[in-house]
N, CA, C and O atoms as CSV, one atom per row, in Angstrom:
chain,resi,resn,atom,element,x,y,z
A,1,MET,N,N,1.631,3.446,-13.589
A,1,MET,CA,C,2.688,2.927,-12.747
A,1,MET,C,C,2.439,1.436,-12.504
A,1,MET,O,O,1.315,1.022,-12.221
A,2,ALA,N,N,3.493,0.648,-12.618
A,2,ALA,CA,C,3.386,-0.792,-12.392
A,2,ALA,C,C,3.220,-1.094,-10.908
A,2,ALA,O,O,3.693,-0.353,-10.046
A,3,LYS,N,N,2.546,-2.183,-10.639
A,3,LYS,CA,C,2.330,-2.585,-9.254
A,3,LYS,C,C,3.650,-3.022,-8.630
A,3,LYS,O,O,4.369,-3.850,-9.189
A,4,ARG,N,N,3.960,-2.454,-7.465
A,4,ARG,CA,C,5.198,-2.793,-6.776
A,4,ARG,C,C,5.031,-4.064,-5.953
A,4,ARG,O,O,3.952,-4.358,-5.436
A,5,LYS,N,N,6.107,-4.795,-5.847
A,5,LYS,CA,C,6.125,-6.022,-5.061
A,5,LYS,C,C,6.239,-5.665,-3.575
A,5,LYS,O,O,7.000,-4.770,-3.208
A,6,ILE,N,N,5.488,-6.361,-2.727
A,6,ILE,CA,C,5.574,-6.150,-1.288
A,6,ILE,C,C,6.553,-7.175,-0.729
A,6,ILE,O,O,6.367,-8.382,-0.889
A,7,VAL,N,N,7.598,-6.678,-0.071
A,7,VAL,CA,C,8.651,-7.530,0.467
A,7,VAL,C,C,8.700,-7.349,1.979
A,7,VAL,O,O,8.837,-6.231,2.474
A,8,TRP,N,N,8.587,-8.454,2.706
A,8,TRP,CA,C,8.680,-8.436,4.163
A,8,TRP,C,C,10.120,-8.746,4.546
A,8,TRP,O,O,10.674,-9.751,4.102
A,9,SER,N,N,10.735,-7.893,5.367
A,9,SER,CA,C,12.081,-8.169,5.865
A,9,SER,C,C,12.034,-9.388,6.774
A,9,SER,O,O,10.962,-9.828,7.189
A,10,HIS,N,N,13.198,-9.920,7.073
A,10,HIS,CA,C,13.275,-11.084,7.958
A,10,HIS,C,C,12.636,-10.762,9.314
A,10,HIS,O,O,11.847,-11.551,9.833
A,11,ARG,N,N,12.976,-9.613,9.878
A,11,ARG,CA,C,12.421,-9.194,11.175
A,11,ARG,C,C,10.904,-9.080,11.108
A,11,ARG,O,O,10.205,-9.535,12.013
A,12,ALA,N,N,10.397,-8.478,10.045
A,12,ALA,CA,C,8.943,-8.303,9.901
A,12,ALA,C,C,8.231,-9.645,9.767
A,12,ALA,O,O,7.156,-9.833,10.337
A,13,ARG,N,N,8.822,-10.583,9.016
A,13,ARG,CA,C,8.208,-11.899,8.862
A,13,ARG,C,C,8.138,-12.651,10.188
A,13,ARG,O,O,7.137,-13.301,10.492
A,14,ILE,N,N,9.210,-12.556,10.971
A,14,ILE,CA,C,9.228,-13.219,12.276
A,14,ILE,C,C,8.162,-12.623,13.183
A,14,ILE,O,O,7.419,-13.360,13.832
A,15,LYS,N,N,8.078,-11.290,13.234
A,15,LYS,CA,C,7.072,-10.648,14.082
A,15,LYS,C,C,5.661,-10.994,13.627
A,15,LYS,O,O,4.777,-11.224,14.452
A,16,LEU,N,N,5.451,-11.030,12.319
A,16,LEU,CA,C,4.145,-11.399,11.784
A,16,LEU,C,C,3.755,-12.810,12.229
A,16,LEU,O,O,2.635,-13.033,12.689
A,17,LEU,N,N,4.669,-13.742,12.093
A,17,LEU,CA,C,4.381,-15.122,12.489
A,17,LEU,C,C,4.104,-15.232,13.986
A,17,LEU,O,O,3.199,-15.958,14.396
A,18,ILE,N,N,4.868,-14.526,14.793
A,18,ILE,CA,C,4.651,-14.546,16.243
A,18,ILE,C,C,3.258,-14.025,16.584
A,18,ILE,O,O,2.550,-14.616,17.398
A,19,ILE,N,N,2.873,-12.926,15.963
A,19,ILE,CA,C,1.561,-12.325,16.230
A,19,ILE,C,C,0.439,-13.255,15.784
A,19,ILE,O,O,-0.515,-13.474,16.531
A,20,LEU,N,N,0.542,-13.803,14.581
A,20,LEU,CA,C,-0.501,-14.691,14.078
A,20,LEU,C,C,-0.612,-15.967,14.907
A,20,LEU,O,O,-1.717,-16.440,15.174
A,21,GLU,N,N,0.520,-16.520,15.312
A,21,GLU,CA,C,0.501,-17.711,16.162
A,21,GLU,C,C,-0.090,-17.404,17.538
A,21,GLU,O,O,-0.838,-18.211,18.091
A,22,PHE,N,N,0.248,-16.238,18.085
A,22,PHE,CA,C,-0.290,-15.850,19.389
A,22,PHE,C,C,-1.814,-15.854,19.371
A,22,PHE,O,O,-2.454,-16.437,20.246
A,23,TYR,N,N,-2.390,-15.198,18.364
A,23,TYR,CA,C,-3.854,-15.125,18.311
A,23,TYR,C,C,-4.488,-16.476,17.995
A,23,TYR,O,O,-5.585,-16.769,18.472
A,24,SER,N,N,-3.816,-17.295,17.203
A,24,SER,CA,C,-4.349,-18.638,16.926
A,24,SER,C,C,-4.405,-19.473,18.198
A,24,SER,O,O,-5.394,-20.160,18.453
A,25,GLU,N,N,-3.351,-19.413,18.989
A,25,GLU,CA,C,-3.311,-20.177,20.238
A,25,GLU,C,C,-4.266,-19.604,21.279
A,25,GLU,O,O,-4.990,-20.348,21.941
A,26,ARG,N,N,-4.265,-18.304,21.420
A,26,ARG,CA,C,-5.118,-17.673,22.426
A,26,ARG,C,C,-6.592,-17.900,22.145
A,26,ARG,O,O,-7.370,-18.184,23.056
A,27,ASN,N,N,-6.974,-17.773,20.876
A,27,ASN,CA,C,-8.375,-17.899,20.502
A,27,ASN,C,C,-8.785,-19.329,20.169
A,27,ASN,O,O,-9.964,-19.604,19.947
A,28,LYS,N,N,-7.809,-20.242,20.133
A,28,LYS,CA,C,-8.065,-21.638,19.768
A,28,LYS,C,C,-8.723,-21.749,18.385
A,28,LYS,O,O,-9.499,-22.664,18.108
A,29,SER,N,N,-8.382,-20.785,17.540
A,29,SER,CA,C,-8.931,-20.731,16.187
A,29,SER,C,C,-8.020,-19.845,15.339
A,29,SER,O,O,-7.384,-18.922,15.849
A,30,LYS,N,N,-7.966,-20.137,14.041
A,30,LYS,CA,C,-7.156,-19.320,13.134
A,30,LYS,C,C,-7.964,-18.209,12.473
A,30,LYS,O,O,-7.428,-17.459,11.658
A,31,THR,N,N,-9.225,-18.097,12.809
A,31,THR,CA,C,-10.104,-17.129,12.157
A,31,THR,C,C,-9.596,-15.701,12.302
A,31,THR,O,O,-9.476,-14.989,11.305
A,32,TYR,N,N,-9.293,-15.269,13.529
A,32,TYR,CA,C,-8.837,-13.887,13.732
A,32,TYR,C,C,-7.472,-13.669,13.075
A,32,TYR,O,O,-7.233,-12.614,12.487
A,33,SER,N,N,-6.583,-14.648,13.167
A,33,SER,CA,C,-5.260,-14.512,12.548
A,33,SER,C,C,-5.388,-14.322,11.040
A,33,SER,O,O,-4.675,-13.507,10.455
A,34,LYS,N,N,-6.286,-15.066,10.411
A,34,LYS,CA,C,-6.509,-14.916,8.972
A,34,LYS,C,C,-7.069,-13.542,8.641
A,34,LYS,O,O,-6.674,-12.931,7.648
A,35,LYS,N,N,-7.987,-13.052,9.470
A,35,LYS,CA,C,-8.559,-11.723,9.261
A,35,LYS,C,C,-7.483,-10.650,9.411
A,35,LYS,O,O,-7.412,-9.723,8.605
A,36,LEU,N,N,-6.648,-10.775,10.439
A,36,LEU,CA,C,-5.585,-9.807,10.682
A,36,LEU,C,C,-4.593,-9.791,9.520
A,36,LEU,O,O,-4.186,-8.722,9.066
A,37,TYR,N,N,-4.204,-10.967,9.041
A,37,TYR,CA,C,-3.292,-11.066,7.906
A,37,TYR,C,C,-3.916,-10.425,6.664
A,37,TYR,O,O,-3.236,-9.738,5.901
A,38,SER,N,N,-5.188,-10.651,6.474
A,38,SER,CA,C,-5.906,-10.037,5.360
A,38,SER,C,C,-5.928,-8.515,5.496
A,38,SER,O,O,-5.746,-7.799,4.512
A,39,ASP,N,N,-6.149,-8.023,6.714
A,39,ASP,CA,C,-6.149,-6.577,6.960
A,39,ASP,C,C,-4.788,-5.966,6.626
A,39,ASP,O,O,-4.720,-4.907,6.003
A,40,PHE,N,N,-3.707,-6.628,7.036
A,40,PHE,CA,C,-2.354,-6.136,6.727
A,40,PHE,C,C,-2.159,-6.038,5.221
A,40,PHE,O,O,-1.695,-5.016,4.715
A,41,ASN,N,N,-2.512,-7.099,4.507
A,41,ASN,CA,C,-2.318,-7.111,3.050
A,41,ASN,C,C,-3.204,-6.092,2.337
A,41,ASN,O,O,-2.782,-5.469,1.363
A,42,LYS,N,N,-4.412,-5.928,2.818
A,42,LYS,CA,C,-5.329,-4.946,2.220
A,42,LYS,C,C,-4.750,-3.534,2.344
A,42,LYS,O,O,-4.741,-2.770,1.380
A,43,GLU,N,N,-4.273,-3.205,3.532
A,43,GLU,CA,C,-3.707,-1.866,3.749
A,43,GLU,C,C,-2.412,-1.673,2.970
A,43,GLU,O,O,-2.172,-0.596,2.423
A,44,LEU,N,N,-1.572,-2.710,2.914
A,44,LEU,CA,C,-0.328,-2.613,2.148
A,44,LEU,C,C,-0.603,-2.419,0.658
A,44,LEU,O,O,0.152,-1.729,-0.027
A,45,SER,N,N,-1.667,-3.016,0.162
A,45,SER,CA,C,-1.986,-2.861,-1.264
A,45,SER,C,C,-2.345,-1.420,-1.608
A,45,SER,O,O,-2.171,-0.992,-2.749
A,46,LEU,N,N,-2.843,-0.673,-0.632
A,46,LEU,CA,C,-3.152,0.743,-0.865
A,46,LEU,C,C,-1.897,1.563,-1.152
A,46,LEU,O,O,-1.966,2.612,-1.793
A,47,LEU,N,N,-0.757,1.082,-0.676
A,47,LEU,CA,C,0.487,1.826,-0.862
A,47,LEU,C,C,0.922,1.894,-2.312
A,47,LEU,O,O,1.696,2.779,-2.677
A,48,ASN,N,N,0.446,0.983,-3.148
A,48,ASN,CA,C,0.761,1.060,-4.566
A,48,ASN,C,C,0.162,2.306,-5.203
A,48,ASN,O,O,0.700,2.830,-6.179
A,49,LYS,N,N,-0.940,2.775,-4.658
A,49,LYS,CA,C,-1.596,3.969,-5.190
A,49,LYS,C,C,-1.134,5.240,-4.480
A,49,LYS,O,O,-0.977,6.291,-5.101
A,50,GLN,N,N,-0.920,5.127,-3.172
A,50,GLN,CA,C,-0.553,6.297,-2.365
A,50,GLN,C,C,0.477,5.903,-1.323
A,50,GLN,O,O,0.133,5.602,-0.180
A,51,GLU,N,N,1.725,5.906,-1.716
A,51,GLU,CA,C,2.781,5.433,-0.828
A,51,GLU,C,C,3.009,6.318,0.392
A,51,GLU,O,O,3.630,5.875,1.358
A,52,GLU,N,N,2.533,7.527,0.374
A,52,GLU,CA,C,2.788,8.448,1.478
A,52,GLU,C,C,1.644,8.529,2.489
A,52,GLU,O,O,1.579,9.493,3.252
A,53,ILE,N,N,0.748,7.554,2.518
A,53,ILE,CA,C,-0.361,7.613,3.466
A,53,ILE,C,C,0.066,7.286,4.893
A,53,ILE,O,O,-0.647,7.603,5.845
A,54,GLY,N,N,1.226,6.656,5.040
A,54,GLY,CA,C,1.717,6.333,6.379
A,54,GLY,C,C,2.254,7.565,7.086
A,54,GLY,O,O,2.535,8.589,6.463
A,55,ILE,N,N,2.391,7.443,8.404
A,55,ILE,CA,C,2.929,8.552,9.192
A,55,ILE,C,C,4.449,8.585,9.078
A,55,ILE,O,O,5.093,7.545,8.938
A,56,ARG,N,N,5.009,9.774,9.139
A,56,ARG,CA,C,6.464,9.926,9.062
A,56,ARG,C,C,7.128,9.375,10.315
A,56,ARG,O,O,6.542,9.364,11.397
A,57,THR,N,N,8.366,8.918,10.142
A,57,THR,CA,C,9.153,8.428,11.269
A,57,THR,C,C,10.451,9.214,11.339
A,57,THR,O,O,10.673,10.140,10.558
A,58,GLU,N,N,11.296,8.840,12.273
A,58,GLU,CA,C,12.592,9.509,12.398
A,58,GLU,C,C,13.524,9.164,11.245
A,58,GLU,O,O,14.513,9.863,11.021
A,59,PHE,N,N,13.223,8.092,10.506
A,59,PHE,CA,C,13.985,7.734,9.312
A,59,PHE,C,C,13.290,8.360,8.109
A,59,PHE,O,O,12.091,8.160,7.914
A,60,GLU,N,N,14.016,9.099,7.318
A,60,GLU,CA,C,13.410,9.873,6.234
A,60,GLU,C,C,12.593,9.030,5.263
A,60,GLU,O,O,11.509,9.447,4.855
A,61,ALA,N,N,13.087,7.853,4.883
A,61,ALA,CA,C,12.411,7.038,3.876
A,61,ALA,C,C,11.366,6.090,4.456
A,61,ALA,O,O,10.626,5.454,3.705
A,62,VAL,N,N,11.295,5.987,5.778
A,62,VAL,CA,C,10.409,5.005,6.420
A,62,VAL,C,C,9.157,5.687,6.955
A,62,VAL,O,O,9.221,6.750,7.573
A,63,ARG,N,N,8.024,5.054,6.703
A,63,ARG,CA,C,6.738,5.543,7.211
A,63,ARG,C,C,6.053,4.430,7.972
A,63,ARG,O,O,6.413,3.260,7.839
A,64,GLY,N,N,5.070,4.794,8.767
A,64,GLY,CA,C,4.319,3.813,9.542
A,64,GLY,C,C,2.860,3.790,9.125
A,64,GLY,O,O,2.196,4.827,9.108
A,65,LEU,N,N,2.367,2.623,8.793
A,65,LEU,CA,C,0.987,2.445,8.369
A,65,LEU,C,C,0.215,1.794,9.510
A,65,LEU,O,O,0.530,0.674,9.912
A,66,ILE,N,N,-0.782,2.479,10.028
A,66,ILE,CA,C,-1.560,1.968,11.156
A,66,ILE,C,C,-2.626,1.002,10.648
A,66,ILE,O,O,-3.434,1.335,9.782
A,67,VAL,N,N,-2.603,-0.209,11.217
A,67,VAL,CA,C,-3.584,-1.248,10.882
A,67,VAL,C,C,-4.072,-1.824,12.209
A,67,VAL,O,O,-3.332,-2.516,12.909
A,68,ASN,N,N,-5.317,-1.531,12.542
A,68,ASN,CA,C,-5.888,-1.956,13.817
A,68,ASN,C,C,-5.021,-1.416,14.956
A,68,ASN,O,O,-4.838,-0.202,15.057
A,69,GLU,N,N,-4.482,-2.290,15.817
A,69,GLU,CA,C,-3.622,-1.821,16.903
A,69,GLU,C,C,-2.141,-2.046,16.591
A,69,GLU,O,O,-1.313,-2.122,17.500
A,70,PHE,N,N,-1.818,-2.150,15.318
A,70,PHE,CA,C,-0.451,-2.399,14.874
A,70,PHE,C,C,0.018,-1.278,13.944
A,70,PHE,O,O,-0.783,-0.555,13.353
A,71,ILE,N,N,1.337,-1.161,13.837
A,71,ILE,CA,C,1.931,-0.249,12.862
A,71,ILE,C,C,2.882,-1.070,11.998
A,71,ILE,O,O,3.765,-1.763,12.505
A,72,LEU,N,N,2.688,-0.980,10.688
A,72,LEU,CA,C,3.602,-1.587,9.725
A,72,LEU,C,C,4.577,-0.495,9.290
A,72,LEU,O,O,4.170,0.485,8.666
A,73,PHE,N,N,5.845,-0.655,9.612
A,73,PHE,CA,C,6.856,0.316,9.201
A,73,PHE,C,C,7.403,-0.131,7.856
A,73,PHE,O,O,7.918,-1.240,7.720
A,74,TYR,N,N,7.285,0.750,6.855
A,74,TYR,CA,C,7.629,0.384,5.487
A,74,TYR,C,C,8.439,1.473,4.808
A,74,TYR,O,O,8.508,2.615,5.262
A,75,GLU,N,N,9.047,1.073,3.707
A,75,GLU,CA,C,9.790,1.984,2.850
A,75,GLU,C,C,9.370,1.699,1.421
A,75,GLU,O,O,9.349,0.541,1.003
A,76,ALA,N,N,9.037,2.722,0.676
A,76,ALA,CA,C,8.594,2.548,-0.709
A,76,ALA,C,C,9.708,2.945,-1.667
A,76,ALA,O,O,10.279,4.031,-1.563
A,77,THR,N,N,10.005,2.055,-2.593
A,77,THR,CA,C,10.943,2.339,-3.674
A,77,THR,C,C,10.161,2.221,-4.979
A,77,THR,O,O,9.021,1.758,-4.962
A,78,PRO,N,N,10.734,2.621,-6.093
A,78,PRO,CA,C,10.001,2.491,-7.357
A,78,PRO,C,C,9.630,1.047,-7.712
A,78,PRO,O,O,8.639,0.822,-8.407
A,79,GLU,N,N,10.404,0.078,-7.249
A,79,GLU,CA,C,10.163,-1.321,-7.590
A,79,GLU,C,C,9.395,-2.101,-6.530
A,79,GLU,O,O,8.701,-3.066,-6.853
A,80,MET,N,N,9.515,-1.685,-5.244
A,80,MET,CA,C,8.921,-2.486,-4.180
A,80,MET,C,C,8.548,-1.663,-2.960
A,80,MET,O,O,8.953,-0.513,-2.795
A,81,ILE,N,N,7.759,-2.304,-2.116
A,81,ILE,CA,C,7.422,-1.759,-0.805
A,81,ILE,C,C,8.023,-2.732,0.202
A,81,ILE,O,O,7.652,-3.905,0.247
A,82,ILE,N,N,8.948,-2.234,1.002
A,82,ILE,CA,C,9.649,-3.079,1.960
A,82,ILE,C,C,9.050,-2.860,3.340
A,82,ILE,O,O,9.060,-1.741,3.853
A,83,VAL,N,N,8.529,-3.920,3.944
A,83,VAL,CA,C,8.024,-3.852,5.311
A,83,VAL,C,C,9.203,-4.169,6.218
A,83,VAL,O,O,9.706,-5.293,6.227
A,84,HIS,N,N,9.646,-3.169,6.985
A,84,HIS,CA,C,10.815,-3.349,7.847
A,84,HIS,C,C,10.469,-4.060,9.148
A,84,HIS,O,O,11.206,-4.935,9.600
A,85,THR,N,N,9.352,-3.683,9.742
A,85,THR,CA,C,8.939,-4.341,10.974
A,85,THR,C,C,7.452,-4.127,11.207
A,85,THR,O,O,6.818,-3.278,10.581
A,86,LEU,N,N,6.930,-4.904,12.103
A,86,LEU,CA,C,5.527,-4.848,12.491
A,86,LEU,C,C,5.514,-4.610,13.991
A,86,LEU,O,O,6.206,-5.304,14.736
A,87,TRP,N,N,4.735,-3.638,14.439
A,87,TRP,CA,C,4.766,-3.241,15.843
A,87,TRP,C,C,3.365,-3.242,16.453
A,87,TRP,O,O,2.439,-2.643,15.907
A,88,ASP,N,N,3.225,-3.912,17.574
A,88,ASP,CA,C,1.985,-3.883,18.342
A,88,ASP,C,C,2.046,-2.640,19.225
A,88,ASP,O,O,2.930,-2.531,20.075
A,89,CYS,N,N,1.138,-1.721,19.039
A,89,CYS,CA,C,1.161,-0.432,19.754
A,89,CYS,C,C,0.974,-0.573,21.263
A,89,CYS,O,O,1.165,0.394,22.000
A,90,ARG,N,N,0.605,-1.756,21.727
A,90,ARG,CA,C,0.420,-1.969,23.159
A,90,ARG,C,C,1.721,-2.375,23.848
A,90,ARG,O,O,1.731,-2.602,25.058
A,91,GLN,N,N,2.804,-2.469,23.104
A,91,GLN,CA,C,4.097,-2.843,23.658
A,91,GLN,C,C,4.852,-1.621,24.152
A,91,GLN,O,O,4.472,-0.484,23.871
A,92,ASP,N,N,5.929,-1.869,24.892
A,92,ASP,CA,C,6.795,-0.812,25.411
A,92,ASP,C,C,7.521,-0.145,24.233
A,92,ASP,O,O,8.314,-0.801,23.557
A,93,PRO,N,N,7.268,1.135,23.977
A,93,PRO,CA,C,7.861,1.796,22.804
A,93,PRO,C,C,9.383,1.911,22.866
A,93,PRO,O,O,10.012,2.120,21.829
A,94,THR,N,N,9.984,1.786,24.019
A,94,THR,CA,C,11.443,1.868,24.109
A,94,THR,C,C,12.115,0.649,23.476
A,94,THR,O,O,13.319,0.674,23.222
A,95,LYS,N,N,11.358,-0.406,23.220
A,95,LYS,CA,C,11.913,-1.627,22.621
A,95,LYS,C,C,11.739,-1.679,21.110
A,95,LYS,O,O,12.099,-2.675,20.482
A,96,LEU,N,N,11.196,-0.631,20.523
A,96,LEU,CA,C,10.949,-0.599,19.080
A,96,LEU,C,C,12.253,-0.421,18.311
A,96,LEU,O,O,13.032,0.491,18.587
A,97,LYS,N,N,12.481,-1.313,17.334
A,97,LYS,CA,C,13.604,-1.206,16.394
A,97,LYS,C,C,13.001,-1.253,15.001
A,97,LYS,O,O,12.435,-2.268,14.594
A,98,ILE,N,N,13.125,-0.155,14.275
A,98,ILE,CA,C,12.519,-0.090,12.948
A,98,ILE,C,C,13.429,-0.705,11.885
A,98,ILE,O,O,12.988,-1.520,11.076
A,99,LYS,N,N,14.676,-0.315,11.894
A,99,LYS,CA,C,15.621,-0.823,10.881
A,99,LYS,C,C,16.754,-1.542,11.541
A,99,LYS,O,O,17.650,-2.040,10.860
């Protein structure tokens, strides 16, 4: 099977940038943000081998991949893995919008 392209939705990219900027400012260093970004990419790369490792969601095609204290909500197609959103599990769950 060919390696699928990982595509971040607009919403997911914005949330990713907000999270990375938050930790850079809070820690006065980009070290943790770089590590977190690396962790996200490492876990997403596993989906090329086993796309169903994420937890099921209320949307049939969407699964959630737990990375540290975050959940990456994704959908796997034959050509790509689409990251719909990124969620910090410490937030109010009533505000979660996956798609």
